[in-house]
C-alpha positions as CSV (number, residue, x, y, z in Angstrom):
1,M,0.1,0.4,0.0
2,Q,1.1,3.2,-0.3
3,W,1.1,6.4,1.5
4,I,0.3,10.0,1.0
5,A,1.2,12.7,3.9
6,I,-1.5,14.9,4.8
7,G,-0.8,16.4,7.9
8,Q,1.1,16.5,11.6
9,L,-1.0,14.8,14.9
10,S,-0.4,17.9,16.0
11,D,-3.0,20.0,13.5
12,I,-5.6,17.9,15.0
13,P,-6.5,18.5,18.4
14,Q,-7.0,15.7,21.0
15,R,-10.8,14.4,20.4
16,G,-11.0,16.7,17.5
17,A,-10.8,16.3,13.5
18,R,-10.2,18.1,10.2
19,C,-11.5,17.0,6.7
20,I,-9.5,17.1,3.7
21,K,-11.4,16.6,0.0
22,T,-11.1,13.6,-1.7
23,P,-12.8,12.6,-5.6
24,H,-14.5,10.8,-3.5
25,G,-16.0,13.7,-0.8
26,K,-15.1,15.1,2.4
27,V,-13.2,12.7,5.4
28,A,-12.9,13.2,8.4
29,V,-10.3,12.5,10.1
30,F,-10.2,12.1,13.6
31,R,-7.5,11.6,16.9
32,T,-9.1,10.4,20.0
33,G,-8.0,11.1,23.9
34,D,-5.1,8.6,23.1
35,D,-3.7,9.9,19.5
36,R,-5.0,7.6,18.0
37,V,-6.4,8.6,14.1
38,F,-8.8,7.7,12.3
39,A,-10.4,8.3,9.1
40,I,-14.3,8.0,8.0
41,E,-16.2,9.6,5.3
42,D,-17.4,13.0,7.0
43,H,-21.4,12.1,6.5
44,C,-23.4,10.3,9.0
45,P,-25.5,7.2,7.7
46,H,-28.4,8.9,9.1
47,R,-29.2,11.6,7.7
48,G,-25.7,13.0,6.4
49,G,-24.7,15.3,9.1
50,P,-21.4,16.2,9.1
51,L,-19.6,13.6,11.7
52,S,-16.5,15.9,11.8
53,Q,-18.4,18.2,14.1
54,G,-19.5,15.7,16.1
55,I,-18.2,14.8,19.6
56,V,-15.3,12.1,19.7
57,H,-15.2,9.9,22.5
58,G,-13.4,6.8,22.7
59,A,-12.9,5.6,19.3
60,S,-16.3,7.2,18.7
61,V,-18.4,10.3,17.4
62,T,-21.5,11.4,17.6
63,C,-23.0,13.0,15.6
64,P,-24.6,16.6,15.6
65,L,-27.8,16.3,14.1
66,H,-29.7,13.2,16.3
67,N,-27.1,11.8,18.2
68,W,-26.4,8.6,15.8
69,V,-22.8,7.2,17.0
70,I,-20.6,5.9,14.9
71,S,-17.5,3.9,15.5
72,L,-14.5,5.4,14.4
73,E,-12.5,1.8,13.6
74,T,-15.5,0.3,11.6
75,G,-17.7,2.8,10.2
76,K,-20.2,1.5,11.6
77,A,-23.7,2.7,13.4
78,Q,-23.6,1.4,17.1
79,G,-26.4,1.1,19.0
80,A,-30.4,-0.2,18.0
81,D,-29.0,2.5,15.0
82,E,-28.3,0.6,11.5
83,G,-26.3,2.2,8.3
84,A,-22.4,2.1,8.5
85,V,-19.7,5.0,6.6
86,R,-16.5,4.1,4.4
87,T,-13.2,4.0,6.7
88,I,-10.2,4.7,5.4
89,P,-6.7,3.8,6.5
90,L,-4.4,5.9,8.1
91,K,-0.8,5.4,9.6
92,T,1.5,7.8,11.9
93,E,5.0,7.5,11.6
94,G,7.2,10.2,13.8
95,G,4.0,12.8,14.5
96,T,2.9,12.5,11.0
97,I,-0.2,11.9,9.2
98,Y,-0.6,9.3,5.9
99,I,-3.8,7.8,4.7
100,A,-3.8,5.4,2.1
101,S,-3.4,6.5,-1.8
102,S,-6.2,4.8,-2.6
103,A,-8.4,7.1,-1.0
104,A,-7.1,9.9,-3.9
105,V,-6.3,12.8,-1.5
106,E,-6.7,15.7,-3.8
107,A,-5.4,18.4,-0.8
108,A,-4.7,18.2,2.8
């Protein structure tokens, strides 16, 4: 797998997110309280709410529109809700975040 640098871990606040644009839409890159990073599509499977503006807790994010909880690890809705978003492979090395080139990043 090939990787593309998209920024520094320090660019994303703990329990926060930043967005990047791809030819397939916006991707939200999340940083958890313990500095793990995840990337998922930036729209809730319920009504398309901006997940990047949600509340990060553990390895999940709560959509700001209707409180759906989405796993950052699997992209699946939690609890009784059903639906999922695409997850995108990420890795960090030396504080730099890399996204899988298959995500075809346009800009960081």
